[in-house]
KOLVO-67201 format. One line per field, with one value per residue (C-alpha): residue number from 1; residue in one letter; x negated, y, z. Coordinates in Angstrom, 3 decimals, m for minus. Each point is the difference from the previous one (the first is absolute). Layout:
% KOLVO-67201
sero: (NUM|...)
kolnu: (A|...)
c1: (X|...)
c2: (Y|...)
c3: (Z|...)
//
This chain:
% KOLVO-67201
sero: (1|2|3|4|5|6|7|8|9|10|11|12|13|14|15|16|17|18|19|20|21|22|23|24|25|26|27|28|29|30|31|32|33|34|35|36|37|38|39|40|41|42|43|44|45|46|47|48|49|50|51|52|53|54|55|56|57|58|59|60|61|62|63|64|65|66|67)
kolnu: (M|E|S|L|T|R|L|P|N|L|G|P|V|L|A|E|H|L|H|R|I|G|V|D|T|P|E|P|L|R|G|M|G|S|R|A|A|R|I|Q|I|R|K|H|Q|K|L|L|K|C|G|E|R|L|E|H|A|V|K|T|G|L|C|T|V|N|G)
c1: (m1.932|3.022|m0.353|2.331|0.709|1.573|2.850|3.144|0.065|m3.501|m2.371|m3.651|0.607|1.976|m2.493|m2.790|1.934|0.492|m3.685|m0.902|1.994|m1.600|2.634|m1.620|2.304|3.738|m0.305|m0.882|2.575|2.686|m1.172|0.221|3.080|0.690|1.081|m3.186|m2.086|1.680|m0.605|m3.688|m0.433|1.584|m2.245|m3.063|1.030|0.566|m3.460|m1.569|1.760|m1.041|m3.603|0.105|1.353|m2.677|m2.721|1.324|0.128|m3.608|m1.249|1.708|m1.151|3.506|m1.204|m3.314|m0.903|m2.099|m1.966)
c2: (m21.102|1.392|3.360|2.838|0.769|m3.445|1.128|1.289|3.778|0.510|1.397|1.004|3.519|m1.193|m2.834|2.605|2.043|m3.138|m0.874|3.446|m0.706|m3.426|m2.214|m2.233|m3.023|m0.600|m1.526|3.218|1.886|m2.476|0.264|3.792|0.401|2.414|2.902|m0.067|m0.327|3.077|1.986|m0.980|0.886|3.427|0.666|m0.983|2.243|2.956|m0.507|m0.072|3.233|1.665|m1.042|1.318|3.354|0.239|m0.841|2.653|2.605|m0.702|m0.014|3.295|1.669|0.387|m1.582|m0.978|m3.143|0.314|m2.970)
c3: (m3.162|m1.822|m1.730|0.973|m3.647|m0.413|2.268|m1.740|m0.607|1.369|m2.600|0.092|1.351|3.020|0.512|0.160|2.581|2.073|m0.311|1.372|3.160|0.415|m1.633|m2.614|m0.100|0.332|3.488|1.872|m2.070|1.017|3.607|0.150|m2.184|m2.818|2.221|2.088|m3.174|m1.521|3.187|0.066|m3.678|0.558|3.016|m2.021|m2.905|2.348|1.530|m3.468|m0.996|3.237|m0.593|m3.555|1.186|2.665|m2.499|m2.392|2.778|0.973|m3.601|m0.828|3.194|1.393|3.209|1.488|1.854|3.128|1.120)
//
């Protein structure tokens, strides 16, 4: 199993982003293509930021969660 970081111009930070969207080897990355990978990474990052904002709002009492 080839490591993502062995690919040209792909360092540990980008490899971690790819891992978070379920890409752990070069084969799935080649299958989805760089454009689709970038889109998935951006979506994942936006979801993380949204979750962080929601958590902050709940912790600071700016909103309440019913449930």
